[in-house]
Structure formats: C-alpha cells, structure tokens
C-alpha positions as CSV (number, residue, x, y, z in Angstrom):
1,M,-33.3,102.1,-28.5
2,R,-32.9,105.0,-31.1
3,A,-29.3,105.9,-31.7
4,G,-28.4,109.3,-30.0
5,S,-31.6,109.2,-27.8
6,P,-31.5,110.9,-24.5
7,R,-31.5,107.6,-22.7
8,M,-28.5,106.4,-24.7
9,L,-26.7,109.6,-24.3
10,R,-27.2,109.5,-20.3
11,E,-25.9,105.9,-20.4
12,I,-22.8,107.0,-22.2
13,N,-22.2,109.7,-19.9
14,D,-22.8,107.6,-16.7
15,R,-20.4,105.2,-18.0
16,A,-17.7,107.8,-18.6
17,A,-18.3,109.3,-15.2
18,I,-17.9,105.9,-13.5
19,E,-14.6,105.2,-15.6
20,V,-13.3,108.4,-14.5
21,L,-14.0,107.8,-10.7
22,L,-12.4,104.3,-10.9
23,R,-9.4,105.6,-12.5
24,D,-8.9,109.1,-10.6
25,G,-11.4,109.3,-7.8
26,P,-12.5,110.3,-5.4
27,L,-13.4,113.5,-7.4
28,T,-15.1,116.8,-6.6
29,R,-18.0,117.6,-8.9
30,A,-16.0,120.3,-10.6
31,E,-13.1,118.1,-11.3
32,L,-15.5,115.3,-12.7
33,E,-17.3,118.1,-14.8
34,L,-14.2,118.9,-16.4
35,A,-13.1,115.3,-16.8
36,I,-16.1,114.2,-18.7
37,G,-16.8,117.7,-20.5
38,L,-20.4,118.0,-19.2
39,S,-21.8,121.4,-17.9
40,K,-22.3,122.1,-14.2
41,P,-26.1,121.3,-14.0
42,A,-25.5,118.0,-16.2
43,T,-22.8,116.7,-14.0
44,A,-24.8,117.6,-10.7
45,Q,-27.9,115.6,-12.4
46,L,-25.6,112.8,-13.4
47,L,-24.1,112.3,-9.9
48,T,-27.7,112.6,-8.4
49,R,-28.7,109.7,-10.7
50,L,-25.8,107.5,-10.0
51,E,-26.3,108.0,-6.2
52,Q,-29.8,107.1,-6.5
53,D,-28.8,103.9,-8.3
54,N,-26.1,103.3,-5.7
55,L,-23.3,103.4,-8.2
56,V,-21.4,106.3,-6.6
57,T,-21.2,107.4,-3.0
58,K,-20.1,110.6,-1.1
59,A,-16.6,110.2,0.0
60,G,-15.9,112.9,2.3
61,V,-14.9,116.6,1.4
62,R,-11.9,118.4,0.3
63,G,-10.9,121.5,2.4
64,G,-8.3,124.1,1.8
65,G,-8.7,127.6,0.5
66,R,-11.3,130.0,0.9
67,G,-15.1,129.2,0.7
68,P,-17.1,125.9,1.7
69,R,-15.3,122.5,1.4
70,A,-16.2,120.6,-1.7
71,Q,-17.9,117.3,-1.7
72,L,-15.9,114.4,-2.9
73,W,-17.5,111.4,-5.1
74,A,-16.4,107.9,-5.7
75,A,-17.4,104.8,-7.3
76,N,-19.3,102.5,-4.8
77,G,-16.6,100.0,-4.1
78,A,-19.1,98.1,-1.6
79,L,-20.9,96.7,-4.6
80,A,-18.4,93.9,-5.2
81,F,-15.3,92.3,-3.9
82,V,-12.2,90.5,-5.6
83,A,-9.3,88.5,-5.0
84,A,-6.0,87.9,-6.5
85,V,-3.3,85.5,-6.0
86,D,0.2,84.8,-7.0
87,L,0.5,81.1,-6.7
88,T,4.3,79.8,-6.4
89,P,6.0,76.6,-5.3
90,H,7.0,78.4,-2.1
91,V,4.2,80.9,-1.2
92,A,0.8,81.8,-2.1
93,D,0.3,85.7,-2.0
94,F,-3.3,86.8,-1.7
95,V,-4.9,90.2,-1.7
96,V,-8.7,91.2,-1.4
97,A,-10.1,94.5,-2.8
98,D,-13.4,96.2,-3.4
99,V,-14.5,96.8,-6.9
100,A,-13.0,100.3,-6.8
101,G,-9.6,98.8,-6.2
102,V,-9.4,99.7,-2.7
103,V,-7.2,97.0,-0.9
104,L,-8.9,95.5,2.2
105,A,-6.7,92.7,3.1
106,E,-3.4,90.9,2.3
107,H,-2.3,87.5,3.3
108,R,0.9,85.4,2.6
109,T,1.2,81.6,3.4
110,P,3.0,78.6,2.1
111,L,0.6,76.2,0.5
112,P,1.1,72.4,-0.4
113,V,1.8,71.8,-4.1
114,H,3.0,68.2,-4.2
115,A,1.3,65.5,-6.1
116,G,-1.7,64.3,-4.0
117,A,-2.0,67.3,-1.8
118,D,-5.4,68.6,-1.0
119,V,-4.5,71.7,-3.0
120,V,-8.2,73.0,-3.4
121,G,-9.1,72.5,0.2
122,T,-6.1,74.4,1.4
123,F,-6.5,77.1,-1.1
124,G,-10.1,77.6,-0.1
125,E,-8.9,77.8,3.6
126,A,-6.5,80.6,2.9
127,L,-8.8,82.3,0.6
128,S,-11.5,82.4,3.6
129,K,-8.9,83.6,5.8
130,V,-8.0,86.7,3.7
131,A,-11.8,87.4,3.1
132,E,-12.4,87.4,6.8
133,E,-9.5,89.8,7.1
134,A,-11.2,92.0,4.6
135,G,-14.4,91.9,6.7
136,I,-16.4,89.9,4.2
137,E,-17.1,86.2,3.7
138,R,-15.5,84.1,1.0
139,K,-18.8,83.8,-0.7
140,D,-19.1,87.4,-1.3
141,L,-16.1,87.5,-3.7
142,A,-17.4,88.1,-7.1
143,H,-14.5,87.0,-9.1
144,V,-10.9,85.5,-8.2
145,V,-7.8,85.5,-10.4
146,I,-4.8,83.2,-9.8
147,G,-1.3,83.7,-11.4
148,A,0.6,80.6,-11.6
149,Q,3.8,79.5,-13.6
150,G,2.6,77.5,-16.5
151,A,0.2,77.4,-19.5
152,F,-3.5,77.2,-18.8
153,D,-5.6,75.7,-21.6
154,P,-8.9,77.6,-21.7
155,R,-10.5,74.7,-23.5
156,T,-9.8,72.0,-21.0
157,G,-9.2,74.0,-17.7
158,L,-5.8,72.0,-17.5
159,L,-2.5,73.5,-16.3
160,S,0.7,72.4,-18.2
161,S,4.4,73.4,-18.2
162,A,4.2,73.4,-14.5
163,P,6.0,70.7,-12.9
164,H,7.0,72.6,-9.9
165,I,3.3,72.7,-8.8
166,P,2.3,69.1,-9.4
167,G,-0.7,69.0,-7.2
168,W,-2.1,71.6,-9.4
169,L,-2.1,69.3,-12.6
170,G,-4.4,67.0,-14.2
171,F,-7.8,68.4,-13.3
172,D,-9.8,71.3,-14.7
173,V,-8.5,73.9,-12.3
174,P,-11.0,76.9,-12.5
175,Q,-14.1,74.6,-12.5
176,K,-13.0,72.5,-9.7
177,L,-12.2,75.6,-7.6
178,S,-15.4,77.5,-8.7
179,D,-17.5,74.4,-7.9
180,E,-16.0,73.5,-4.6
181,L,-15.2,77.0,-3.4
182,G,-18.5,78.5,-4.6
183,V,-16.7,81.7,-6.2
184,D,-15.9,82.3,-9.9
185,V,-12.3,81.6,-10.4
186,L,-9.8,82.2,-13.3
187,I,-6.4,81.1,-13.6
188,E,-3.7,82.8,-15.8
189,N,-0.1,82.6,-16.7
190,D,2.1,84.7,-14.2
191,V,4.1,86.7,-16.8
192,N,0.7,87.4,-18.7
193,L,-0.2,89.2,-15.7
194,V,2.9,90.9,-15.2
195,A,2.2,92.3,-18.9
196,V,-1.2,93.2,-17.8
197,E,0.3,95.2,-14.9
198,E,2.8,97.0,-17.1
199,M,0.2,97.8,-19.5
200,T,-2.0,99.4,-16.8
201,V,0.7,101.4,-14.6
202,G,3.9,100.8,-16.4
203,M,6.2,101.1,-19.3
204,A,3.7,99.8,-21.8
205,Q,0.7,102.2,-20.9
206,D,0.9,103.6,-24.4
207,V,2.5,100.5,-26.4
208,D,0.3,98.3,-28.5
209,D,2.7,95.7,-29.3
210,F,5.3,94.5,-26.9
211,V,6.8,91.1,-25.5
212,M,8.0,90.4,-22.2
213,V,10.6,87.9,-21.2
214,W,10.9,86.9,-17.5
215,L,14.4,85.5,-16.3
216,S,14.4,84.2,-12.7
217,E,14.6,80.7,-11.1
218,G,12.9,79.5,-14.5
219,V,11.8,81.4,-17.8
220,G,8.5,82.7,-19.1
221,G,7.3,85.1,-21.6
222,A,4.1,87.3,-22.8
223,V,3.2,88.5,-26.2
224,V,0.8,91.5,-26.4
225,I,-0.5,92.3,-29.7
226,G,-3.0,95.3,-30.2
227,R,-3.0,95.5,-26.5
228,R,-4.3,92.1,-26.2
229,L,-2.5,89.1,-24.8
230,L,-1.9,86.5,-27.2
231,R,-2.7,83.3,-25.5
232,G,-3.1,80.9,-28.5
233,A,-5.2,78.0,-29.1
234,T,-4.1,75.9,-26.2
235,G,-2.9,78.9,-23.7
236,G,0.6,78.3,-24.8
237,G,1.3,81.8,-26.3
238,G,4.4,83.2,-24.8
239,E,5.8,79.9,-23.5
240,I,9.3,80.6,-24.7
241,D,10.9,78.0,-22.5
242,W,10.8,75.3,-25.3
243,M,12.2,77.3,-28.0
244,R,15.2,75.7,-29.6
245,V,18.3,78.1,-29.8
246,P,22.1,77.8,-30.3
247,D,24.1,78.4,-27.3
248,P,26.3,81.6,-28.2
249,A,28.6,81.4,-25.1
250,T,32.4,81.9,-25.6
251,V,33.3,79.6,-22.9
252,D,32.7,75.8,-21.9
253,T,30.2,75.5,-19.2
254,G,30.3,71.6,-19.6
255,D,26.6,71.6,-21.0
256,V,26.0,69.3,-24.0
257,W,23.1,70.6,-26.3
258,P,21.3,68.5,-28.7
259,E,22.1,68.9,-32.3
260,A,18.8,70.7,-33.0
261,G,19.9,73.4,-30.4
262,A,19.4,74.0,-26.5
263,R,16.1,74.8,-25.0
264,F,15.8,78.4,-24.3
265,G,14.8,77.8,-20.7
266,N,17.8,75.3,-20.4
267,L,20.0,78.4,-21.4
268,V,18.8,81.1,-19.2
269,D,17.2,79.5,-16.1
270,S,18.9,80.1,-12.8
271,P,21.1,77.1,-12.7
272,A,22.3,77.4,-16.3
273,I,23.2,81.1,-15.6
274,C,25.2,80.0,-12.4
275,R,27.0,77.5,-14.7
276,L,28.0,80.1,-17.2
277,A,28.9,82.5,-14.5
278,A,31.2,79.7,-12.9
279,A,33.0,79.2,-16.4
280,H,33.8,82.9,-16.2
281,G,35.3,82.7,-12.7
282,I,32.0,84.0,-10.8
283,E,30.6,81.8,-8.2
284,A,27.0,82.1,-7.2
285,Q,24.0,80.4,-5.8
286,T,21.5,82.1,-8.0
287,A,21.3,83.8,-11.5
288,W,20.8,87.3,-9.9
289,E,23.6,87.0,-7.4
290,A,25.7,86.2,-10.4
291,V,24.6,89.0,-12.2
292,E,25.1,91.3,-9.3
293,K,28.6,90.1,-8.7
294,A,29.7,90.8,-12.4
295,G,31.2,94.2,-13.0
296,K,30.3,96.4,-15.8
297,G,31.7,95.0,-19.0
298,H,32.5,91.6,-17.6
299,P,32.5,89.0,-20.3
300,F,30.1,86.8,-18.3
301,L,27.3,89.6,-19.0
302,D,28.1,89.6,-22.7
303,D,27.6,85.9,-23.0
304,L,24.5,85.9,-20.8
305,A,23.2,88.7,-23.1
306,R,23.9,86.9,-26.2
307,R,22.0,83.9,-24.9
308,V,19.1,86.2,-24.0
309,A,19.1,87.9,-27.4
310,G,19.2,84.6,-29.3
311,G,15.6,83.9,-27.6
312,V,14.0,87.2,-28.0
313,A,15.3,87.6,-31.7
314,N,13.0,84.6,-32.6
315,L,9.8,86.8,-30.9
316,V,10.9,90.0,-32.8
317,A,11.2,88.0,-36.0
318,V,7.6,86.9,-35.9
319,A,5.7,89.6,-33.9
320,D,8.0,92.7,-34.6
321,P,6.9,94.4,-31.3
322,Q,7.3,98.0,-30.6
323,L,9.2,97.1,-27.3
324,V,10.8,94.2,-25.3
325,L,10.8,94.3,-21.5
326,L,12.6,92.1,-19.6
327,C,11.5,91.3,-15.8
328,G,12.1,88.8,-13.1
329,D,14.8,88.7,-10.6
330,T,17.7,88.2,-13.0
331,S,16.6,91.2,-15.1
332,R,16.2,93.4,-12.1
333,A,19.6,92.5,-11.0
334,G,21.1,93.6,-14.3
335,G,18.9,96.6,-14.6
336,E,18.9,99.0,-17.6
337,E,22.7,98.4,-18.3
338,F,21.9,94.7,-18.9
339,A,18.8,95.5,-21.0
340,A,21.0,97.8,-23.3
341,L,23.5,94.9,-23.4
342,V,20.7,92.6,-24.5
343,Q,19.4,95.2,-27.1
344,E,22.9,95.7,-28.5
345,K,23.3,91.6,-29.2
346,L,19.7,91.5,-30.5
347,H,20.2,94.3,-33.2
348,E,23.1,92.1,-34.4
349,L,20.4,89.3,-35.1
350,V,17.3,91.0,-36.4
351,L,16.5,93.8,-38.8
352,P,14.2,95.8,-36.5
353,R,15.8,98.1,-34.0
354,T,13.3,97.1,-31.3
355,P,14.2,98.8,-28.0
356,V,14.9,96.5,-24.9
357,G,14.2,97.8,-21.4
358,C,13.5,96.7,-17.8
359,A,9.7,96.4,-16.5
360,S,9.1,99.1,-14.3
361,V,6.4,97.8,-11.9
362,Q,7.7,97.4,-8.4
363,G,6.5,94.8,-5.9
364,N,4.5,91.7,-6.6
365,A,3.8,92.5,-10.2
366,V,2.0,88.9,-10.7
367,R,-0.4,89.6,-7.9
368,A,-1.0,93.3,-9.0
369,G,-1.9,92.1,-12.6
370,A,-4.1,89.4,-11.3
371,L,-5.9,92.2,-9.4
372,Q,-6.4,94.3,-12.6
373,S,-7.7,91.5,-14.2
374,A,-10.2,90.5,-11.4
375,L,-11.3,94.0,-11.4
376,A,-11.9,94.3,-15.0
377,T,-14.3,91.5,-15.2
378,T,-16.1,92.5,-12.0
379,R,-16.4,96.0,-13.2
380,E,-17.9,94.9,-16.5
381,D,-20.4,92.9,-14.5
382,V,-21.2,95.6,-12.0
383,F,-20.9,99.1,-13.7
384,G,-20.9,97.9,-17.6
385,V,-17.3,99.4,-17.8
386,V,-15.4,97.3,-20.4
387,T,-11.6,97.2,-20.5
388,P,-10.7,94.4,-23.1
389,T,-7.0,94.3,-22.6
390,L,-7.3,93.4,-18.9
391,L,-10.1,90.6,-19.3
392,G,-9.0,87.0,-18.6
393,S,-9.4,84.3,-21.2
394,R,-12.9,82.9,-21.8
395,R,-13.4,79.4,-22.3
396,T,-14.6,78.1,-25.7
397,E,-18.1,76.7,-25.6
398,D,-16.8,73.4,-27.0
399,K,-14.0,72.4,-24.8
400,H,-13.0,69.5,-27.0
401,L,-12.8,71.8,-30.1
402,T,-9.9,70.6,-32.4
403,S,-10.5,72.2,-35.6
404,P,-11.7,75.4,-36.9
405,N,-13.9,73.6,-39.4
406,R,-15.6,71.3,-37.1
C-alpha cells in the first residue's frame, strides 16, 4: 500500500477515532470531529464506515438546549470481553468488562492457595461465576490478566518469590490456566499493575521514568523506564525485597542482621515495622496501625523513613527516575507527610533531588491495573489500537534461552 494513500489515511483516521471513543466516549459527531481534526463531512463518512464494520454503535442521544438532540457514538464494547483478577492469599477479586471498558460484573471470593490445592479448578469456577454474572460464558473472555504477589518468569511461566501462595508455584501458570480453562491468561506482578494504573489515570500519567515502592504486609516494587515496565530477563525487575541495606534505626529492635546488611523486605515489612514501633513505645498489630498511631514528628516515623529511603536510594542511584511513588497500606497510612519525610532522608543519601509522593489511585489498584492491561491487549486484537505501555509481557520464543549469544 502506497504511503499517504487514501486507504492508509482512512485507516489512520479510523484508528484515531476509535482511540478517542475508547478514551472519552460516548461522543457526538461534533465532539469527535473536534477531537480528531476532521471536517464535518469526513467525520460523518468515518462514522458511517465504522458503524458498517460494527466497530462503533449508536449510544443514545444527548439532550439539552435548543434544537434536535445529538446522536452519541461509542466503541462497540460487545465485540470482546476481558477479566482481571487481584489474587492474594486471603481473597481473589474478579472483574469482567467489555472491550470498551464498561464493567459488567465484580466478584470477591476466598480461593485455596495452599500446596496441593486445586488452584486451577477453583480459579476456573470463580471465573465462570463472574462471567455468568456479566451475562456471558467463560469461553467468551478474550483475555484474562491476574495480578499476584511475586515474580513471573515469562521464559518458563513459573511464579517465584511467592511463598504466601504455594499452591501456585512449580508449574507454568499461564499455560496451564489457558489450556485447562480455554481462555488466554497472563499473570503479572501486582506492583507492576499498580504502576500501570498510575500511568493510566494517576500521578504518573505524564511521567516517563518512575519507581513504585509497595509497603504493606510485605514489600514490592516496580520500575518504569520510558513508560515501559522494566521486568528484567527473568521477570524479577523491581523485586526490591531482596536488596541488602544497612539498618539505620536509632533504637534496638532486637533484630540481628547479617554482616552484609539486612534484606530490605525484612526491614520494612509489617512485622519489622511493628517491632520498630514497639522499640519506640508504640504497640500495634500492623505497620499501618503503627504509622497511624504515631504523631507528627515522632522519632519512630523518622527511623521508618530512614529505612525506606535506604532501599529507595539504591533504585534512584541506578535508574535516576523523575518520581518515586509510595503505595500500599503502610504508605497510605502515612500519606504525603510520610512521603515528604522519606524524600528528606532520601536526599541525604543520593545526588538527584528526586521527588517522593504517594500513589493517587484509589480502590483496588492491582485489579484496576490488570484490567487496563487486559483491555490494552484485547483492543490491539479487536481495533488495532496499540498501547505498548500497558501490554503484558510476551513469552520469548525459546523458553530455555539462557544466553544472548545462543
């Protein structure tokens, strides 16, 4: 096809229109015309063409004001359906949406995760239930994305660093789920998906390079460079739990760390933070309770901020991001005041004056990010709309590739 040919220009305009409708729709013809910069006749022809191809549908009318009511147009969500899941040791949180992003059903249920459990079968039953609630069958799902606490190796399909869900370890997770459930399944690190959601609707919408640090029961991280997740060769990119760092606490918590330094995850997970709080005279059952109990200026928060900054400094020294975002229950409890304290301690350790803030996405950000990822993959298949930032990792052709020279 010749560059600049009428057919190519039509395809470019069609794709631009669909992108706008997916992002901002439903829209009137006049609103779409303004958004994509076409003339009134050209936009009318475009909508006629897309309607004939079943890519857009009429979505009611907009009233108000004088004159006839304006016809609304939307991307045809019924062309495909997706599911997203936040899988934790306690509960699995499901959502089903159409390809336009309209949520059709939600479902929360505990699932067995212990070693030897039928994790695939019980997951399939729950997926069938939420699909039924959405008015479709499980086989109608074009793509399913699961967010889990661990590192997923795209070469082998194995999940690692996830002792809290032992039933999901030791097998090719996406392959087995896809084969036995009859749907396309991808599994992704939970903090990576929070980063996806922040890039889509949160604090990182206009940021190219940033780091996320998850502080809750455990510890996690995500690194985004050039608006793409840094997953690494084995899926371990952002697994900051295992970094070795010194403990800068000013009180004796009773912990004895190796000479090489403490594991970052052992310094800032919930039990460690509770011990640090107790050494400062604050009794709490969880890290976020301890942070909430500590008043502004409490030395416990200073010590905790030093610990967090010690880990973040390693990421800043290597990646030099534009922004560091704190997320998770502990971070939310501290809010912007705690983020500012971490920033202060961080700037004592590194040369870049990297700002530190709190993630802004409310609700279940893991599930929301999984939904964004599922929609991105399916929209590419259905509409040809590509959002590389949000696409899940693709397995390499050679699962056993170990050397770049092989």
